[in-house]
C-alpha positions, 0 to 999 in steps of 0.5 A, spaced: 726 694 064 722 688 067 717 684 064 711 687 061 705 685 066 700 686 061 699 680 056 698 684 050 702 690 046 699 695 041 703 697 036 705 704 035 711 704 031 713 699 026 719 703 022 723 698 019 718 692 020 712 694 016 712 687 014 712 684 021 708 689 025 701 693 023 700 700 026 694 699 031 694 692 031 694 688 038 700 683 039 700 677 044 707 678 048 711 671 050 714 672 057 722 673 056 726 675 062 732 675 058 730 680 053 726 684 058 733 686 061 735 689 054 728 693 053 726 688 048 719 684 048 718 677 044 712 678 040 708 673 035 708 678 029 705 677 022 709 671 020 706 667 026 713 666 029 715 670 035 721 675 034 724 680 039 722 688 038 724 694 042 719 696 047 718 703 045 714 700 039 708 698 043 704 700 048 702 695 053 695 693 054 690 688 058 683 687 056 677 683 060 677 676 060 672 675 055 676 679 050 682 676 051 679 669 049 677 672 043 683 675 041 687 669 043 682 665 039 683 669 033 690 669 033 690 661 034 686 660 028 691 663 023 
């Protein structure tokens, strides 16, 4: 798999990671080319730390610039 080109991931599967991922929530992706080779994405999860998760747990999305700023501001305020 190549790097996701979209900066956000919408969680569609959290089996085994219910404490780390909330279904339907949008998470920020951190670029990690090595992880992408193994079909993994680096996500800033509910702990506020970044961890690797399988790409099949997400749908990759993008938003208009104003929405991106709001999402990042909300995530940075935690």
